[in-house]
Each structure stands twice: as structure tokens, then as C-alpha cells.
N, C-alpha and C positions, 0 to 999 in steps of 0.2 A: 404421485411419487416425485420426490424432490431429486433433481439431478445434481451432479457435481459441478462446482464452479469451473469456468474455463481459465486455464493459466494465461497470464499476460506476460508481455515482454517488458523487462525493467532493466535500465542501466543504473547501476548503483556505484557508490563510492565508499570505500572502507576508510574511516577516519583514523586518527592516531591510536585509538583504542581497538581498532579492528572491527568496529561495528559498522555493518553495511547500512547506508542511507540511500533511499531512492533519489535519483536525479532526473530521469525521464522515464516515461512508460507509454505503452500503447496496447490495445487489445483489438479484437475483431470489430468492436463497435466504436472505438476511439482512434483518432489519429495520434501521432507522437505528440506528447504533452510534456512540458517541462515542469518540474516541481519548483515552485517559487520559494516555499517555506514549509518545513515540517512543523505542524501546529501541536502535535501530540504524538507520543510514542509509548507503547507498552508491550509486554510479553504476556501471553496467555498459555498456561500449561494445560494440555489436554488430558482427559481421563485415560485415553490410550497413550502410548509412548510419545505422542507428538508435542511439539512446542511451536507456537505461532508468534511471530513478531509483527505487531501492527503499527501502522503509520497513518495518522490523519494529516493530510497535506493540502495546501493551497496550491493549485496548479495555474499555469500560464493562461488557461482558458477561463479563469475566474471561478471555477468550480472547486468544491472541496471534495476530496476523495478519501476513502479508507482503503488502503492497500495493506496486504499482509504477505509475509513470506513463511511458508510452511517449512520449517527447518528439517523435518524428517524426509520430505520429498525434494527439498531444495528447489521449490517452485514459488513464484509470486502469483497472487490473485488480487482481484478488486472485489471488495465486499459491498461497497456502497458509494454512490456519488450523489451530491446534492448541490443546490445553489448556495452561494455565499450568504445571501440574505437570511437573517435569523440564526445563523450558526455562531457559536461562541468561538473565539480565537484564544488558543492557549497561552 
């Protein structure tokens, strides 16, 4: 049985258009990490009423993470983390 992802703590910044962009994040498995650069950003509409806003980010620890904010829950989650090697940069 697949469990639900664990929410993470994210500090974000709302830009001039009011769009939230992650600046730092941490979870139960990671220390506080700074977002160096947002490499990619997209929105995914769910079959149910939810909408998720995704960010592929380069972090200060050299890793690339995929973070998303579930707008219906107003919570952030980490979907994936990987090394920088072999990843394309947007």
C-alpha cells in the first residue's frame, strides 16, 4: 500500500505577480537547504479538484529537487531528489 507523502517546511517569496517561489526548505530527512535557482516550474491539474504547482530546483547542497505545493491543502511536498550529474538544466 502506498503512503501519503510527508509535508515539508518551505519558506517562499511571492513575486510581483503574487506567485509563490520556494526560497528554502527542510524535511524530516533534510536539513534546511537554500534554493539557488528554479530550473523549471509547472502546474498540474488533478482529476479531483486539486491543483499542484511544481518546482524543479537546484539547491545549495548541489542536489536537484522537485518540490510541489498542493493548492487545495496549502501544503508543500518533496516528490524527488537527485544528483546534479546527468540532469538537464532549464
